[in-house]
N, C-alpha and C positions, 0 to 999 in steps of 0.2 A: 548641599543638594540633596543626597541621598534623603535625611529625615524629613527633607520638606514636600518632598516628588513617594509618596508610598510607589507607584510603578517602577519611578526609575530603583527603589530600596531594593524590589523584589530582582529584578536586574543585576543590579548589583551583588545580593548575595550569589546567588544563581555564578555570578562568575566568577568570586573568589572564591565560592565551592569547586567551582571544578578547574581552580588549578588545583587547587590538590586533589582533588581525584584523577588528575590525569597522570600525579607519580605514586598512586594505590598501586598497590601490588596486584596482581592476579586474585590470589588467595582471598584477601581482603573484600574484594570487589563479588565475590561472589557467594562471601559469607552475606553480605548485602543481599545479593539477588535472592538467596536462599530464605532471606527472614521476610524481603516480600514476599514471597510464595508463600509464605504460613502466616504471612500477616491477611490475604488475602482471603487462604482456606480456612484461618476463621475467624474474620470479619465479613465471610456471608452473608447472615439477616440483614447489618446494618447495611451493606453494599443493597443488597435486592431489598432492603430497606427506602432508603434513598434512592433508590432506579424507579421504584415503582410510583414516587410522585413525580418527577420526570414524564413516564409512561403517562400518568394522568392527566397532566399540562399540555401533554404533546398530545395528545386526543382530542383535548376542550382547544387546542389554538388548530386542529383541522393539520395535522403534519401526516403526511403519508405512508401508507400501511411499508414502504421498502425502508425509511427513514423511521420507521416504530421500531420493524426489525432490527437493524442496527443499533440502535438507540438500546434495546432491550438486555438486561443480563440477569441470568436467571444462574442458581447453582450449580448447571451441568457448564455454565458458559465460564461460569466463575474456577470451576475447578481447570476445565481447558486453559485458562490465563495463566495458573497455575503451574502448570505444567508445560505453558511454552516457556515461562520465568526460567525452569529446572532446565530447560533445553537451551539456553542459553547459556546457564552455567557450565554445561558441559562443552561449550563449543571454547575454540583456542580463541587467546587473548590477542585481538589483532595487532592492542600496543607495542611498540620497540620490535614488527618483524619487519626481519629487512625485504625489501622489494630488488632489491640490487647494489651490485657495488664492485668496486675495483682498486688495486693499487699501481696510481701510477709512475708512469715512469722515472719520476724525480722521486719516488718512494713514499709521496704523500696516498693515505685512504681512504678513499671513497666509499661512504655507504647509503643508500635510500631507506628511510628508516619510515614507519607505519605512524602516528600522533591522530590525538584528535584534534578534534577542530578549535573544541573550546565549548561553546553555549550552542545549542542545539535551539529553535526557537519553531516552536506547530502548532499552526489554523487547522482546526479540522471541525467538522459536523456532527453531532449527533453518533456520535463513535466511542461510549468510553472506555474499548475494550484496546484504542490507541494509548490511552494515557497509558497503558500497563505496559505496551509494549513499546513506547519510545522511553518510557522511563527506564526500562530491561537494558532496551539495546544500548540507551544513552552512559549510562553507567560503566559497563562492562566498556564500551567503546572508550572510556576515562572523561565522558562529556559531561557537562550540566544540558538541562531542559528545559526551555520556559513552554507554556503550553496553554493552550487559546484553545478549550474543548468544544468551547460554544452552549449558550446558551440553553439549548436542548436538554444539554447533560450538566447542567451546572451542579445539580447537587449530587450526582453519583460521582463526579471530576470533585467535587471535594472533598467526597468520604473518600476515596481512594487516592489522591495524590497527601492526606494526612495519614494514613496509613504506609506511604511508601515513603513520608519524608522519617514516619517514629523507627519501622524500618530498618532504613538507612542507619539512621543515627543511633540504634542498638546493635548493628555490629562496628560501631568505631569508626564510619564516615560522616561526611556533614550532609545531614539530610537537604540544608537549602540548595542542595544542587541540581534537587528538583522544585519547577513553581509553577504554579498555575497561573494565570493572569482573568479566568474568567468574571471573578468582582468589579473588574474597569467594565465589562461589554465591548459594545463592538469597539471602543475608544480605544480600549484597550489592545483589538486585533491590530486599528490602526496602527498605534505607538510603535507596537512589536514590530511592525513593519519598515518603521522608520529607524527603529534600535539601533541600525550602523554605532561598530564603538561597544556596544554590548553582547548584540547577537553577531554568531559568527554565520549564520546560514540559516533562510529558513526554507520550509516544507511545507506545503497547503496540502490536504487530503479532503476533497468533498467533490461538489457539482464541481461542473463546468465555470459556472457563474462566478464562484468563491474562487476559484484554482484562479480564473485570469483576471480577477481583483488581485490580488494577489503579485501575480509577477508583475502587471500592468503598474501600479506602485509603488510596490518595495525597493529603500533603497537599499535593503541586505539581498546578500546574494542569494538567491530561489534556485531548489533541487526543486522541479514540475514533478508534480505527479498527474496524470491526464487520466479524462472521465476515461469509458470502456464503452468504444459504438464495439464490438467483438463481432468476432465472424464466424462461422462456421461453414468450410465448402465441402459438399458430398461429390467428389468425382463420378465420373462416368462408370469407372471402374468398382467403386468402393461395394463393400461387405454387407450386406441387408443388417445384420445383425450390430455388427460394428458400427453403423453407419445409424441405425435407431439409438443405442445406449449413451454414444459421443453425445446428440443432438441431447436430448433428453437430459443428461447430466448436466452438463454445460448451462442449457436452458433454467430447467428446473431445482438443483439441487440446494442453492439460493440465488436469485434473483435479484436480490437488492445489493449485491454486491461489484464492484469494475470489472472483473475476470470469468462475469456471466454471459454469454452470448445474446447475444439482440440482433443480428441477420442470419439467416440461412438460406443459403444458396447453394441450388442443386441443378450440376449438367444435364443439360436435355436427355443426352440417352441413358441415364439412370433415372428421369422423372416418373417415368409411366411408373416401370417398376420400385421405387421407393418414394415418392411424393404423398401419395395417397396413406401408406401404411406413418407416415413420420408424421403427414399433420394429424392424424389420426391419434397415436401417439401422444402429441404434445398438446390437443384440445382435450385428451383423459387426463392428463394433468394440469389444467386450465389453464392454460396458456390459449389468448386470444391469438391469434396472426393474420396478418394483413399482408397482398402478395401483389404481384404485378400477374396481368390478365393470362398470363403462360399456365403459372402456378393454381389461378383459380378456377380454370379448366379442370384442373385435376385432382378439384378435390373442396367440394362443399364447405367446408371448414373456415374454407378464407376468404376475407372480407378484402374489398381494393384497397389499395396503396397511395399513398401519398409521397409526396416528395420527402416528408417529415417525417416518414416511416424508417427512409435510409440515416436518416443525420438525426436520429432521438437515440438518449441514452436510456431509455424506459428503466432499469433500475428496478423491473413488475414482469408478472406471466403475462406478456407480451411480446410478439415477436414479428418482422420482416421476412417475405419468401419471396427470395425471386429464380426463376429457371435460368441459365444463362448459357449460351451456345456451346464453351468451351473455357481450357483456364485462362486463356487471355483474358478471356472476357469476364473470368473471375478476380482476375488481378486487374483487370481496369477497375472495378465495384471497388474493392478495396482500397485500392489507392485513392478512390474518388472520396470515400468517408467513410474511412479509416482513423481513427483517434490515436494509430499508433502504439497498441494496448497488447493485445494478446488477438494474432491469428490459427486458424487449423484448419488442417485440409484432412478429411478420413478420404482413402486410395490405399489400391494392390499396385496402382503404376509407380516402379521405383524413379525415374526418369521425371515423371510430373510430382513428387514425392520433393523432390532435389531439388528441383526449380522453385516451387512452394516455397521452401526454404531460402535458396537463394535471392528470391527478387520481392519477397515480401517485407517491409522493411515497417516491422513493429519489434517494441518491445520483447514479444516473448514469441514463436513461431515455431506449432505443432503439428506433427505425422500421426493421426493417429490416435488422440488423446484430446480426454475434454480438456476444454480454456480455461476451467476450475481449477487444474493444477498450478497456472502463475499465482504462485504465492509465497512470501518468504518458509512461512514453516512447512512447504509443502516440499521446497528448495534444499531446505536442512538450514536453516538461516536459526529457528528456534523460533521467530520472529519478523516483523517487520516495519519499519517506521513508514514505506510509503512502495508505488510502484511506478518507478520513474519511466516517463516516455519522453523525455529528452535524452540529450545524447553525449550533452558534456558532465565529463567526472562520473556520472551512475545511470546506470542503465536495466528498468528491469525491479526487479525487486529490492529493497537494499536493505541489508542487513547489517554486521558488523562492519565491515571491509567498508563497504560505503558511507559508512560516518566518521571515518578516520581522511585525514588529509597525507602528505608527506613531509620529511624534510631531508635535509644532507648533510651528512655527520665527517666532517674531515677533521682529519688529524696526521698532522703532518710533525715532523722534528726538527726545525729550521729554515724550513725549504723559504726562498724569495721568487719572484716572479719577477 
């Protein structure tokens, strides 16, 4: 059947390679990762040339600036990717780690250990960096990976996967563990969602529409990575300089990514003191602000907000601004509009900080820190497969441990029940 069906042949090859990879030593996997990092550095010109073609096609097809920014790979970003792969080398190998164990009264020894999933599928859009991140994390955690990186980045991803496969093979492991199904187009994505028995878990990364489609249509178990309608709440006691720097960084550092802030909530008791400057600083960075009546009365740079202001992940230099009467009102707004990704409070009130941490139901909740820190690299994971906004198995940035399951090892000496 595989010989007659190129798509299933690729998935079958990934599955066979993953079985071998599951038994590879840490030294072997780390050597493969080092080879990948070196291949990226040596292949900068080839990768950038392919990426330039994707960028040109993206502009011609009307791809938005946010997606074009995600799509772009230049020399600096590629060297950063190579560095991220080397950070994964330095991380502990999760495979075989003992989670817990005990010896029963009858003498049977039981232990729960981490094991690879097997084959991880990933569907994502215009993010060729994800190709490298997932490949690196999959290899280190003993998994194969089947990647659908989208038409927008097809040329870039083809070059990256070819480099990765050769690098893994040069280290003595099976490069077929990493596969791309981009050549099969949208049908490839649809078939990947139905590849139960070939793919053990599927991880979507991209727009809310893409994620929703995968969650609803997939017969393969899905780890949902959500969109980021991210809030920063400036409390009544907030320090002015701290608030300005955190809000600016959260919104403008890289507006096209899911941990960038989309809504600014300001306590009424701080609004007179802080909102005019906050608005001025944001507008100075090119941010288009939309706000409620109270916000507009305090800052002329703010246009009228509609319901869509609070329910949109802009992924651009746009932001909603609302004045709230209390911490309770801020929490109510976040509860209503949050996508459960990341929320932050800027405050000098310890009780309010602790209440915010306790009551906000998101994957990452921050006090006096930029929302841009919700990131696998920043959390010390080396890289990330995505940021899970669900509650089962994994939540927040997903690194090596999140790409493993567990099994129980039971060692007896003839005991019967």
